[in-house]
VOPAGU-2260 file (C-alpha; in pm, 1 decimal, decimal comma):
REM VOPAGU-2260
SITE   aa  ch    i         X         Y         Z
SITE  MET   A    0    1020,4   13436,0   -6431,0
SITE  SER   A    1    1094,2   13774,3   -6273,9
SITE  ASP   A    2     855,3   14067,4   -6318,2
SITE  SER   A    3    1114,9   14259,1   -6523,7
SITE  THR   A    4    1170,9   13960,1   -6755,5
SITE  HIS   A    5     795,9   13914,6   -6795,3
SITE  LEU   A    6     754,0   14286,7   -6871,9
SITE  ALA   A    7    1037,1   14278,2   -7129,3
SITE  LEU   A    8     889,3   13970,4   -7300,4
SITE  SER   A    9     540,3   14118,0   -7318,5
SITE  ALA   A   10     677,5   14442,1   -7465,6
SITE  SER   A   11     850,5   14254,0   -7748,3
SITE  HIS   A   12     531,4   14210,2   -7957,6
SITE  VAL   A   13     606,9   13839,4   -7986,3
SITE  LYS   A   14     316,3   13603,9   -7928,2
SITE  TRP   A   15     451,0   13390,3   -7643,7
SITE  LEU   A   16     308,5   13040,1   -7611,0
SITE  ASP   A   17     280,3   12887,4   -7265,0
SITE  PRO   A   18     141,6   12553,9   -7144,7
SITE  GLU   A   19    -158,6   12719,2   -6977,1
SITE  SER   A   20    -294,0   12862,5   -7302,5
SITE  THR   A   21    -140,3   12633,5   -7566,2
SITE  THR   A   22    -213,2   12269,1   -7640,6
SITE  VAL   A   23      10,6   12081,5   -7883,6
SITE  PHE   A   24    -115,5   11745,0   -8007,1
SITE  GLU   A   25     -92,5   11495,2   -8291,8
SITE  GLY   A   26    -385,2   11514,6   -8530,3
SITE  THR   A   27    -498,0   11350,3   -8850,3
SITE  PHE   A   28    -222,6   11193,5   -9064,6
SITE  SER   A   29      21,5   11235,4   -8771,8
SITE  LEU   A   30      35,7   11611,1   -8830,2
SITE  LEU   A   31     122,7   11840,8   -8542,4
SITE  HIS   A   32    -163,9   12066,6   -8433,9
SITE  CYS   A   33    -165,2   12359,1   -8193,7
SITE  ALA   A   34    -469,9   12505,2   -8016,6
SITE  VAL   A   35    -429,7   12847,3   -7854,5
SITE  LYS   A   36    -695,4   12965,5   -7607,1
SITE  GLY   A   37    -873,6   13274,7   -7732,4
SITE  ASP   A   38    -725,2   13224,1   -8077,7
SITE  THR   A   39    -777,3   12924,8   -8306,5
SITE  LEU   A   40    -666,1   12574,3   -8394,9
SITE  TYR   A   41    -358,9   12561,0   -8618,7
SITE  ARG   A   42    -314,8   12246,0   -8826,8
SITE  GLY   A   43       4,4   12115,1   -8983,3
SITE  VAL   A   44     230,6   12302,8   -8742,0
SITE  PHE   A   45     608,9   12263,8   -8744,6
SITE  ALA   A   46     877,0   12381,7   -8503,1
SITE  VAL   A   47    1185,6   12594,0   -8573,8
SITE  ARG   A   48    1465,6   12686,4   -8335,0
SITE  LEU   A   49    1528,1   13061,6   -8334,6
SITE  PHE   A   50    1871,1   13018,1   -8171,9
SITE  PRO   A   51    1966,6   12657,2   -8258,1
SITE  VAL   A   52    2320,6   12669,6   -8120,5
SITE  SER   A   53    2289,5   12897,6   -7818,6
SITE  PHE   A   54    1943,0   12793,6   -7695,6
SITE  PRO   A   55    1834,3   12462,1   -7852,9
SITE  ASP   A   56    1550,4   12410,3   -7600,1
SITE  GLN   A   57    1441,4   12773,5   -7575,0
SITE  TYR   A   58    1287,5   13022,0   -7818,9
SITE  ILE   A   59    1111,7   12767,7   -8036,7
SITE  SER   A   60     883,4   12910,5   -8302,8
SITE  LEU   A   61     571,2   12713,6   -8397,3
SITE  ARG   A   62     473,4   12781,6   -8758,4
SITE  TYR   A   63     219,4   12673,4   -9017,9
SITE  THR   A   64     155,6   12728,8   -9387,9
SITE  ASP   A   65    -160,7   12927,7   -9463,8
SITE  GLN   A   66    -403,8   12878,6   -9753,4
SITE  HIS   A   67    -183,2   13102,2   -9974,6
SITE  ASP   A   68     126,7   12884,0   -9914,1
SITE  LYS   A   69     282,6   13150,5   -9692,2
SITE  VAL   A   70     456,8   13039,4   -9373,2
SITE  ARG   A   71     310,8   13212,4   -9067,5
SITE  GLU   A   72     409,4   13202,4   -8703,8
SITE  VAL   A   73     168,8   13078,7   -8438,1
SITE  GLY   A   74     400,1   13203,3   -8163,1
SITE  VAL   A   75     718,5   13133,1   -7970,5
SITE  ILE   A   76     778,5   12892,0   -7684,2
SITE  LEU   A   77    1019,6   13045,8   -7435,9
SITE  ARG   A   78    1121,0   12718,1   -7265,3
SITE  LEU   A   79    1031,3   12380,8   -7412,2
SITE  GLY   A   80    1070,9   12210,9   -7072,8
SITE  ASP   A   81     772,1   12405,3   -6937,1
SITE  PHE   A   82     534,5   12205,2   -7158,8
SITE  PRO   A   83     388,3   11858,7   -7081,8
SITE  GLU   A   84     601,0   11558,4   -7175,4
SITE  ASP   A   85     375,5   11453,4   -7466,9
SITE  ALA   A   86     393,7   11800,9   -7621,9
SITE  VAL   A   87     771,3   11812,0   -7575,7
SITE  ARG   A   88     804,9   11474,7   -7750,9
SITE  LEU   A   89     594,7   11593,9   -8046,9
SITE  ILE   A   90     780,6   11924,4   -8076,3
SITE  ARG   A   91    1119,9   11750,0   -8058,2
SITE  ALA   A   92    1008,0   11511,6   -8335,1
SITE  SER   A   93     914,8   11813,9   -8547,1
SITE  LEU   A   94    1251,3   11975,5   -8474,5
SITE  ASP   A   95    1431,3   11653,3   -8569,7
SITE  ARG   A   96    1262,2   11668,9   -8910,8
SITE  GLN   A   97    1379,7   12029,7   -8958,3
SITE  TYR   A   98    1741,3   11989,2   -8851,1
SITE  HIS   A   99    1982,7   11740,4   -8998,5
SITE  GLU   A  100    2277,7   11751,5   -8766,1
SITE  GLN   A  101    2556,7   11504,5   -8711,5
SITE  THR   A  102    2800,9   11501,9   -8422,3
SITE  ILE   A  103    3164,9   11457,7   -8518,6
SITE  SER   A  104    3359,5   11234,1   -8279,2
SITE  ASP   A  105    3683,3   11210,4   -8479,2
SITE  ILE   A  106    3842,6   11377,6   -8779,7
SITE  PHE   A  107    4038,6   11149,9   -9010,4
SITE  ASP   A  108    4131,8   11412,9   -9267,7
SITE  VAL   A  109    4063,6   11766,6   -9387,0
SITE  THR   A  110    4193,4   11879,7   -9724,9
SITE  CYS   A  111    4151,7   12203,1   -9912,9
SITE  LYS   A  112    4096,9   12219,6  -10289,6
SITE  TYR   A  113    3927,6   12478,7  -10510,2
SITE  GLY   A  114    3825,9   12690,7  -10209,9
SITE  LEU   A  115    3647,0   12393,9  -10052,1
SITE  LEU   A  116    3727,3   12192,7   -9741,0
SITE  PHE   A  117    3682,9   11817,7   -9783,0
SITE  PHE   A  118    3613,8   11649,9   -9448,2
SITE  ASP   A  119    3649,9   11279,9   -9366,0
SITE  VAL   A  120    3501,2   11228,0   -9018,5
SITE  ASP   A  121    3348,2   10979,2   -8778,7
SITE  THR   A  122    2985,7   11032,5   -8666,4
SITE  PRO   A  123    2726,5   10813,6   -8489,5
SITE  ARG   A  124    2622,5   10696,2   -8839,1
SITE  GLY   A  125    2980,5   10588,4   -8911,0
SITE  ARG   A  126    3248,3   10734,8   -9133,8
SITE  GLU   A  127    3121,1   11024,1   -9347,7
SITE  GLN   A  128    3258,5   11272,3   -9596,4
SITE  PHE   A  129    3122,0   11621,7   -9653,7
SITE  ILE   A  130    3230,3   11945,0   -9820,9
SITE  VAL   A  131    3232,3   12295,9   -9672,3
SITE  ARG   A  132    3311,2   12617,1   -9856,9
SITE  TRP   A  133    3632,7   12756,4   -9704,8
SITE  GLN   A  134    3467,0   13070,9   -9576,3
SITE  GLN   A  135    3439,6   13198,2   -9221,9
SITE  ASP   A  136    3058,7   13220,4   -9239,2
SITE  ARG   A  137    3033,4   12842,7   -9297,1
SITE  THR   A  138    3171,9   12774,1   -8949,1
SITE  GLU   A  139    3008,1   12889,4   -8626,5
SITE  ASP   A  140    3106,3   12865,1   -8263,9
SITE  TYR   A  141    2916,1   12599,1   -8071,7
SITE  GLY   A  142    2906,3   12700,1   -7708,8
SITE  GLU   A  143    3241,7   12789,8   -7556,5
SITE  VAL   A  144    3457,3   12511,4   -7702,0
SITE  GLY   A  145    3282,0   12365,0   -8006,2
SITE  LYS   A  146    3230,2   12431,5   -8376,9
SITE  VAL   A  147    2945,5   12385,4   -8622,2
SITE  PHE   A  148    3021,2   12331,6   -8990,4
SITE  LEU   A  149    2759,6   12402,9   -9257,2
SITE  ASP   A  150    2822,5   12187,2   -9560,5
SITE  VAL   A  151    2740,7   12284,5   -9918,6
SITE  TYR   A  152    2383,0   12158,6   -9863,0
SITE  ASP   A  153    2348,2   12348,7   -9530,5
SITE  ASN   A  154    2359,0   12027,6   -9326,0
SITE  ARG   A  155    2513,9   12082,8   -8984,2
SITE  TYR   A  156    2812,5   11890,0   -8851,7
SITE  VAL   A  157    2895,4   11961,5   -8487,9
SITE  VAL   A  158    3212,5   11916,8   -8286,2
SITE  PRO   A  159    3072,5   11978,7   -7935,5
SITE  ASP   A  160    3415,6   12007,0   -7771,0
SITE  LEU   A  161    3733,6   12063,0   -7972,3
SITE  VAL   A  162    3945,4   11974,8   -7666,8
SITE  LYS   A  163    3804,0   11620,0   -7669,2
SITE  LEU   A  164    3942,5   11559,2   -8018,8
SITE  SER   A  165    4279,0   11388,0   -8039,1
SITE  PRO   A  166    4575,4   11623,9   -8089,5
SITE  THR   A  167    4615,9   11486,2   -8444,0
SITE  ALA   A  168    4249,9   11549,6   -8532,3
SITE  ARG   A  169    4266,0   11903,3   -8384,0
SITE  ARG   A  170    4579,6   11978,7   -8586,1
SITE  LYS   A  171    4414,1   11862,9   -8910,1
SITE  LEU   A  172    4114,5   12084,1   -8837,6
SITE  THR   A  173    4295,3   12397,9   -8720,7
SITE  LYS   A  174    4524,8   12389,6   -9022,0
SITE  TYR   A  175    4228,9   12534,1   -9216,3
SITE  VAL   A  176    3973,3   12643,2   -8954,1
SITE  TYR   A  177    4160,4   12885,8   -8729,3
SITE  TRP   A  178    3881,1   13134,0   -8658,9
């Protein structure tokens, strides 16, 4: 990390977690725990991506619920890959519990009724149907060439690369999602 990057990060008032001062481990009842040197031990920690689409393995917030049922932040991990393999595995498992995301490999049909888009798609789990409100804010760009759809339950369905869809599937999609 360059000196200017380090200076900018330290000036941000974010508590940055690094592998030298932070230990992430599995505790009692398989809960995630986090010990920070010069701070304390945090029990029942969970991970949240701050930029889930743009930086899925960077800017990961570790959080816990305090005795007043308020969610608090332990700190932010700049790069997950900097941490030991065991910690990365535990943090990824926590992230998997927070994010329910399916990858779309094919689109069989998209129809529009009542201001809703009804999708019939193929995912690694098999053929699935889901509903998205026909609003621009329910679709996000995914990298340079993909799309993320947020269904009515805020589950995420990702098309990593629109170009890899068949021309028929792309046509069905872009009939309604042209932004």
